[in-house]
C-alpha positions in Angstrom: 5.3 0.7 7.6 9.0 1.4 8.6 10.2 2.5 5.1 9.1 6.2 4.3 7.9 5.1 0.7 5.5 1.8 2.0 4.1 4.7 4.3 3.4 7.4 1.3 1.9 3.9 -1.1 -0.6 3.6 2.0 -1.2 7.4 2.2 -2.1 7.7 -1.5 -4.1 4.5 -1.3 -5.8 6.2 1.5 -7.2 8.8 -0.2 -8.6 6.6 -3.4 -7.9 3.2 -5.7 -4.9 3.2 -7.0 -3.1 1.5 -10.6 0.8 0.5 -10.2 1.5 3.0 -12.9 -0.3 5.8 -10.1 1.6 4.8 -7.2 4.6 5.0 -8.9 4.5 8.5 -10.5 5.7 10.4 -7.5 9.1 8.4 -7.3 12.1 7.5 -9.3 11.8 3.8 -8.9 11.1 1.5 -11.7 7.7 -0.7 -11.8 9.5 -3.6 -10.7 10.6 -2.1 -7.4 7.3 -0.4 -6.8 5.8 -3.9 -7.4 7.9 -5.2 -4.8 6.8 -2.5 -2.1 3.5 -3.4 -3.1 3.9 -7.0 -2.1 5.2 -6.4 1.1 2.3 -3.8 1.8 -0.4 -7.0 0.7 1.7 -9.6 2.5 1.0 -7.3 5.5 -2.6 -7.2 5.0 -2.4 -3.0 4.3 -3.6 -4.1 1.0 -5.6 -5.5 -1.3 -5.2 -5.9 -4.8 -7.7 -6.8 -7.7 -7.0 -7.4 -11.5 -9.0 -6.0 -14.3 -8.1 -6.9 -17.4 -4.3 -5.9 -17.5 -4.5 -3.4 -14.9 -3.9 -4.0 -11.2 -5.9 -2.1 -8.6 -4.5 -1.5 -5.2 -7.2 -0.7 -2.3 -6.3 0.2 1.6 -7.4 -2.4 3.9 -9.0 -0.3 6.6 -9.5 -3.3 8.8 -5.5 -4.1 9.4 -4.8 -0.2 9.9 -7.2 -0.7 12.7 -5.8 -3.6 14.0 -2.0 -1.8 13.9 -3.8 0.8 15.5 -4.6 -1.1 18.7 -1.4 -2.5 19.0 0.5 0.4 19.3 -1.9 2.1 21.5 -0.7 -0.7 23.9 3.1 0.3 24.0 1.7 4.5 24.3 
């Protein structure tokens, strides 16, 4: 979450599930670069990715955000 691009992607996905193309639209980046950001967020457990045909759809994993918030509150 330290990267502003990743924070913006989480913000976009929070309102609705998104495809890789939809996540790439607001940024001046290649689809490969966007995919790398998505993979980092997936490994962190913040996103879940499903595949429908040839389309990859990213969905927010709110449970992992709750865990992160609890961890951060300890340091407030």
